[in-house]
C-alpha positions as CSV (number, residue, x, y, z in Angstrom):
1,M,27.3,-25.6,10.4
2,S,27.6,-23.7,13.6
3,A,24.4,-22.1,14.9
4,T,26.3,-19.2,16.4
5,K,28.0,-17.9,13.2
6,P,25.7,-16.4,10.6
7,H,26.1,-17.5,7.0
8,P,28.2,-15.1,4.8
9,K,25.3,-14.7,2.4
10,F,23.1,-13.5,5.3
11,L,25.8,-11.1,6.4
12,E,26.2,-9.8,2.9
13,A,22.4,-9.3,2.4
14,M,22.0,-7.6,5.8
15,S,24.9,-5.3,5.3
16,Q,23.3,-4.1,2.0
17,L,19.8,-3.9,3.5
18,S,20.9,-2.0,6.6
19,Q,22.2,0.9,4.4
20,M,18.7,1.4,2.9
21,D,15.6,3.1,4.3
22,E,12.6,0.9,5.1
23,D,10.7,1.6,1.8
24,E,13.8,0.9,-0.3
25,R,14.6,-2.2,1.6
26,L,11.2,-3.7,1.0
27,S,10.8,-2.6,-2.6
28,E,10.3,-5.1,-5.4
29,A,13.9,-4.3,-6.6
30,N,15.3,-5.6,-3.3
31,K,13.0,-8.5,-2.8
32,E,15.7,-11.0,-3.9
33,L,18.1,-9.5,-1.4
34,F,15.5,-9.8,1.4
35,D,14.8,-13.4,0.3
36,Q,18.5,-14.1,0.5
37,A,18.7,-12.7,4.0
38,I,15.7,-14.8,5.1
39,K,17.1,-18.0,3.4
40,Y,20.4,-17.7,5.1
41,A,19.3,-16.2,8.4
42,P,20.0,-17.9,11.6
43,L,16.8,-19.8,12.6
44,D,16.2,-17.5,15.6
45,I,16.1,-14.4,13.3
46,Q,14.2,-15.9,10.4
47,P,10.7,-15.5,11.9
48,Q,11.4,-11.8,12.5
49,L,12.5,-11.2,8.9
50,I,9.5,-13.1,7.5
51,A,7.1,-11.1,9.7
52,I,8.6,-7.8,8.3
53,Q,8.3,-9.1,4.8
54,K,4.7,-10.2,5.2
55,K,3.8,-6.8,6.7
56,Y,4.9,-5.1,3.5
57,E,3.4,-7.7,1.1
58,T,-0.1,-6.9,2.5
59,P,-1.6,-4.0,0.6
60,L,-2.0,-1.0,2.9
61,H,-5.7,-0.2,2.3
């Protein structure tokens, strides 16, 4: 698999996620979509997505 061309499942997930606001994107309902984006993300993007996800899994209090 070429490292320069993102996986179609990554592109699909990101196109859907990019149409949402941040709260919606990280809601429980869209967790699977976010997980799909991470799973198929190019390796250089994966750590950024995981960091975003972790930031929102931590309770804000």
